[in-house]
N, C-alpha and C positions, 0 to 999 in steps of 0.2 A: 176511732170513737164515733165519727160521723156515720160510718157504715152501720155500727151497732145501733145508734139512735134511730136511723132510718128503718132498721129491721123491727125494732120495738114499736115504732109508730105504725108500721104496716100491719103488725099484729093487732094493734088496738082498733083498727078499722074493720076487722072481721066481725060479721054479725054474731050476736049471742045465740048459742045453740039451745036446742031442747034437750032434756036429759037423756033421750035415747030409748030404744026399744030392746026388750029382752030377746035373746036367742030362744028359739022354740024349746020348751021343756026345761029351761033352767030354773032352778030353785035358788033365789038369791040368799046369800048369807047376811044376816043382820048384824051390824056393828054398832055398839053403843058409843057414839061419838060424844065428846064432852059438850059440844055446842053445835046445834044444827046450822049448817053452813048455807051460803048462797053460791050459785053457779057463776063461773066466769073467772077472769083474771089470769095473769101470767106470773108464776113464781120464778124469781131470778136468784141464782146462786152461782158459785164459782169453784174452780179447782185449779191446782197447779199441774200443768201438763195436759196434753190431749190423751184420750183413750188410745190404746195401742192396738186393740183388736175388738171386734164386735162378736167374735166367736167365744162364747162363755167357757168352752172347754179348753181354750188355749190361753186364757188370761193368767197373768202372773203378778199384776200390779193393780193398785187401788184405783188408778185413773180409769181403767176399763170397768172394774167392778162397780165404781160409783155411778156409772151410767146404766149398766146392764141389769143391776138389781131391781130397777124400777120397771123393766121390760119383761123379765122372766120370773117365774115362781116355782116353788117346789111343792112336794106333796104336803109338807108341813112347814110351819114358820115358827119364829120365836118372838114372843111379845117383848117389845122394847122396854117396857116398864117392869114387868114381873119376871122376865127372862124365862117364862114357861113355854113349853112347846104347845102350839095351837094348830088347829086344822088350817089347811090352805087349799090346794087343789084336791086333796082328799078331805072329805067332810067328816070321816071317822076312820078308825082302825081297830082291829082286834088282835089280841096277843094270845097265843096258845099257853096252856098251863106250864109247859116246860120252858117258856120264854124263847123258843127257837123259831117260831113261825109268826110272822106279822102279815095281816091281811088289810090292805088299804082299799077304801071305796071312794071312787072319784065322783066329783060333782057332775051330774049329767047336765048337758046343755052348755057347758063352758066352751067358748070358741077361741081359736087363735085370732090374732089381729086381722087376718085375711078372711075370717068367717068360717074356716074349716073347723070341725068339732075336735075338741081334745078327747082322746081315748086312751085306753090302756096301751095301745101300740106305741104311743109317744113315750110313755113311761119305760116300757121295755127297751125301746131304742136308746133312750137317754142313759140307761144303766149299761147297755152294751158299749156305749162310748166310754163310760167311766172305766170299764175293765179292759178296754182294748189297749195293749201296751204301746201301740203305735200312735196313740193320742196322748200327748204329755199334759194331762189335766191335773188340777189341784185337788180333785175329789177322791181319787183312788186310794191314797194312803189312809184316809180316815174311814174307808169302807172295806178294809181288809180285816177279817175276823180270824184270829189264829193264823195269820198269814194267808188266808184264803178269801176269795171273793164270795159274796152272797150268791145264792142261786135264786132265781125268780121266775115266775110264770104268769101268763095272762089267764085269769079264770074266766072272765068275759070282757066285753068292751069297756066296762067301768070298774073292774076289780082286778087288782094285782096282788099276788102273794109272794112274800120273800121268805126264804129259808136260811137260817144262820147255822154255820158249822159248829158254833159254840156260843155260850152265853156272851152277850155284848151289851153292857149296861147303857152306853151312850148312843144306841142305835138310832133313836128318834132324832137326836140332834145332828147326827151324821148323814141321815138319809134325806135331808132337805136340799138335795142338789137341784139345780135349775133344770126343769123339764123343757126340752126343745122339740120343735115340730118334725116328726118323722117324715111327713109328706113332702117337706121341702128339703131336708138335709140327707135323707137316706140315699138318694141317688148319688150324691157326692161321696158319701161313705162307701157305698158299694164300688164306686169307680176309683177309690183310693185317693181322692182329692179333698177329703174332709178338712185337712189341716190348711187348705188354701181358701176355703169358703168363708164368707162373712168377715173379710178383712176390713180395715177402715176405709179402703177404696170402694167398698160396696155402697151403693146408694142407701142412705139411712132408712128409707121407706121399705127396703127389702128385708130388714131385720124384723122377724115376726115372733112375738111372744104372746103370753096371755095376761101380762101384768096391767096395772092401772094406766100405764102410759106406753105409747109406741113412739119410736123414733121417726122423725119426719125430715130432719136436716142435720148435716154435720159439716161445719166449715173449719178445717184445721187451723189451730191458732186463734180461733174466735169463739165458737160455741157448739154445743149439741142442743138441738131443739126437740123436745118431746111433746106429744099432744095426747089429750084425753082419749082413753079407750071408751067409746060410747056404749059398749056391750059388756062392761065389767060386771063381775058376779057379786059385788058387795053393795048393800044399801045401808043407810042409816036407820035409826029406830023409828023414823016416820015414813020409811019406805022410799026415800029419795036415793036415786042411784048414785053411787060413788064412781070416780072421784069428783070433787067439786071444781077443782081448778081446770081451766081450759088448756093451759100450756105450762110447761116446766122447762126453763132454760138453764143450762149449765155452761157458764162462760169459762174460757181458758185464760189463765194468767201466767205470766212468766216468773212471778215472784209473789211472796206473801204481801210485800209492800204494795204492789199494784192492786191486788185484790182488796186489801185494807182501804186503799184510797177510793176504790170503786164503791165500797159500802158507805163510806163517809159522804160521798158525792150523791148518794141516793140511787145508785145504779144496781144495787143488790138488795134483796129482801132478807137474806139469812146467810150466815157463814159460820164455820167453825173458827173460833178465835184462838190464836196462839196465846197460851197462858201468860206469856211475857207482856202482852198488851192489855191484859185485864185491868190493871190499875189505871192505865191511861183512859180506857173506855169508861171505867167507873166514874172517873172525875169529869169526863165530858158529859156523861148522862146526868150526873147529879147537879152539874152547873147549868144544865139546860142548853148546852151548846150542841148536843146530839140527841135527836129523838129516837131512842132505841131501847131495847130490853137486853140486859146482860144476864146470862144464866150460867151459874157454876154447877156443873154436874158432878163435881168431886174428882178424885184421881181417875185418870184415863185408864182404859184397858190396853192402850197402845204401848208398844215398847220402842226404844231407840238405843242403838248399840253400835260398837265397832266390831267387825268380824274380819279375821285374817284367813286368807286362802290357804287351806291345808291339803289341797288336792295335789298329790305327787305327779299326776299326769299332766298338770298344767303349770306347776310352779317349779322352777329349776333350783338346784343347789346354788348358793348356800341358803337362800331365803326359806326353802321348805324346811330346813333344819331349825331355823329360828321360829317359824310360825307354828311348828308342831311341838315346840318346847313349852310345857306347861308353865314353867317359871318365867319364861319370856312374856307370855300372855298375862300372867299375874303381875309382873313388873309394870306392864303397860296399864293394867287396871289401877295399880297404885299411883300411876302418873296422871290418872283421870281425876281432875279436880271437880268432883261432882257438886260440892257445896257451892263453889264459885259459879258453876253452870246454873244451878238452881237460883242463886241470888242475882247474878249479873245478867244472865241470858234470859231467865224466866221471871225476873223481878220477884223472886221469892215464892212464886206460884208453882213450885215443884219440890220433890224430895229425892234424895239420892236413891239409886236402884242398883241392886247387886244380883238379882235373880230374875227368872223368866216370868214369874207371876206378879201381877200388880196387886197392891194392897186393896184395890177395888174388888178383887175376887175374894170376898170374905170367906167363901167356903173352902178354897184350896190353898190360899196363900199362907206361907210360913215365913216369918222374919228370921228364922234360925238358919241362915245360909252364911257361908264365909263372906266376910266383908273386907273391902280394900280401901280404907280411908286414904285420902291424899297424903302421900309421903314419898318424895323423891329419894330420900335416904333409904327407905325400905325397898323401893324399886331398884336402886343401885345394888343393894345387898343381894336381891334375888338374881339380878343379872350376873353378879360375880359368882354366885353359886352355880349358875348355868354355864359358866365358862367364858363369859364375856369380860373383857378388860378395857379400860379406858386409858389411852396413851397420853403422853405429855401434850400432844396436839389437841386434846379434848375429844378425839373421835373414838367412839365405842367400836371394838372389833371382837369378832368371835374367836374361838380357840384356834382357828386356822389363819387368823390374821385378816379376815375379810371385814372391811368397814360396814357397819350396819346402816343400810339405807333402803327405804321402800317408798312406794307411792300410795297415798291415801286419797280415795275418791269419795265424793258424795254428790247429791243432786243439786245442781245450780238453782238458785232462787229460793231454796229453803234456808232462810237466814239463821235459824237456830242451829241447824247442822253445820252450816258454814262457820258460825261462831265457835261451835264445839271443836271443829276441825282445826281452826286457827289456834285455839287454846291448847289443844293436845299437841299440836306441832311444836309450839313454843316450849312446852314442858318436856317433851321427849328430846328436844334439842339440848336442854340442860343436862340430859343424861348422855349426850354424845351421839344420839340417833338422829340421822338426817331424814326428815319426812318431806316428801314432795306432795304437798296438798293441792288437789285439783278438783274443783266442782265441775260436773259435766251434765249434759241433758239427762233427765230422769229415765227415759225409755232406753237410752244407750247404757246407762248404769245398770238397769235391770237385765239387759242383754248380757253384759259382762258377768253379772252375778249368776245367772242361770246357766250360762255356757261354761262357767268356771275358768274362762280364759281372759287374759288382758287385765288382770287386777291382782294387787297384793293385799290391800285392805280397803274396806268400805265402811262409811258411816251411813246407816240406813235404819229403817224401822219397819215394824209389822203391826198391822191391826190384829188384835188377839183372835184366837180361834174360838172364842166363846168362854163360858164359865168352865166347862169340862176340859181338863188338860189334854184329853185325847184329840181335841181340835187342833192341837199343835203337833200331832204325830208326824206330819210331813216335814216338820223342822227338826224334831228330836230323834226320830228313828233313823238309823244309818242308811236305810234304803230310800228315805224320803227325798222328794224332788226339791224341797226347800231346806234340806240339810246343808246349809249354805257353805260351810267351811269345806265340805267334800260330799256333794249330793250323790244319791243313787249308788251307794256302795253295794256290791254283791254280798259282802259280809263285813261286819264291823271291823274297822281298822285298829281299834284300841280296846282294852278291857273296859274302860269307862263307857265307851259307846255301846259295847255289848250289854253292859248293865242297863243302860238307857233303853236299849231294844227290849230287854226282858220286862222292864217296867211298863213300857207302852204296849207290849204284847199281852201281858198278864193283867194289868190294871183294869182293863175293860171287862174282866170276868168277875170282879169282886163285887158281890151284892151288898155286903154290909157297908154302909156309907162311911162310918168312922174309920173302918179298916182301910177302905179305899182312899180316903183323904190322907191317912198316914203313909200309904204306899206312894202317893204322888209327892209327898214331902221329900222323899229321897231323890226324885229326879231334880228337884230344885237345888238340893244340896250338891249333887254331882255338877250341875251347871255352874254353881258358885265356885266349886273347887277347881274345875278345869277351865273356866272362862273361855269357852269357844265363842261365845257372844259376850262382849264386854259392855255391860249396860251402863247407861249414863244417868238419867233421872226419869222419874214419873211425874209429868206435869198434871195439873188439874185440867179437866175438860170444860172448856167454855164455849158457849154459843152466843152470838149476838144477832138480834133480829128486829124487824120493824114491829111496832105495836099492833099493826093491822093484821099480823099473821095469827090466825086462830087455829086452835086444836093442835098446835105444835107442842110436842111433849118430849123434850130432849132429856136423856139420861146418859150417864157414863157408859152403861152397857149398850144403849142404842147407838151412841157415837162409835162404838167399837164395831158394830155389825152393819150399820147403815150410814151412808154418806151424810155428813152434817147432822146426824141424828134424825134424818128424815125417814124413819122406819115406817111411819104411818102416813106417807105422803098423800094417800087417797082420801084421808080425813081432813087434810089441811085446807083452809080457805083464806082468802084475803078480803078483809072488811073495807073495801074501798072501790 
């Protein structure tokens, strides 16, 4: 703590800066901010776990994305309030009459943090990375159209044209990948070492983007420090260059409790609040014991679930036979006491979840999915139907006499998931199933999940892929890199996975919105029937922040796509 305080004090002594000068030829974009801000200040927030990589094309976890999204930008962005696609590095685009050609026009004069100009070469290079099979990125799955990549070409230094092999309705949402600097990264790519560049061992100042902030320091276990980009391309309606804040600090915490304590002690300005703590914070604020603002953004877009490893290449018998048995997974779902989780763990600030879309997604969500109310009796019936028997010793055994025992992992420090794991372990024990529940480091957990090795079952969550279900293609298509129960299949292992593949291949071509919505209802029904991801609850999305934080506009959707709903961090300022 003393080291942290010393760092903050040293920042406070730095002289106030001038707004900065524009790069030659840049035409700034005008942003209508709610309130004209003042320059200066350091915004302090926190997250559980350090970033795992600074290479945006290798990230798999939110702890890395939460930092990098403020450093890099795409051709387009999504407004955190309206959820509409808006211009970003491209100031406009044109679509051909047949809907198969998109032409993007880049903002001239935009520079990278090192002063090098952004050009079409950077866009072309970034999409080359997306489609390179040797680079295991999160973006490729969402940018395959009819199973094929887009083709693209440089028209001139500030114009890029994309050609689609077929109609692809969500193209604008999917094309918003982070653009990275070709002049820095291309040599590594050509040398075959791209997957080794920009690790967390790289000095933070060497990570170069175009975003409103650039990294200047990273101390593992302590913080990431970002500093204002003095040549950013946005201004407010009075012509003041954005961003307003001088610095942006993201502190690392080992648990939600320690981050909560830091906010109460005045060491943080904003944080996403676990829904379970909302009643406590509400009481503190109303009694005057805590000076803060509590904001309820409604049901979160995030999901939280148990997933069993169904990869036959990494899971030996007899476990693979259990985990691939639909009735076994349905039985576990019936043993999930969702209402108790909502009431006891989230203090009533959550509702049971049975499918992959949140009620917050009012466009695509359907409540008509199979549901699994808490019932150990129904769970026992399903296990019996699947050939499991419970002996006089109370131990559940499969048809070959093997006792049912597996290890359940989650990330240490996430108290909600730890509580869910303990509750599920207890209830499965009542069915004769021995669960070895073990919380471990988050980044180690992600390594296990992505590799498919070293795990039986995991409690984890995902930030949603956005409003359009195609954003979750990398989870639900059998070839997807986040098809967690068995990622990267060369062909679907089951009939139901084949049907999911069909839905995610064909759904992007349906132009009629109502028909398309009905089409995606079916994927939710399949997910409910098969339970590859056994969902827990959907909590409300809460943010708590100091009253001095201005132009902060949290929404449930924004919290889904941007760390702590800081989707408009360049507009935020501190009135102090």
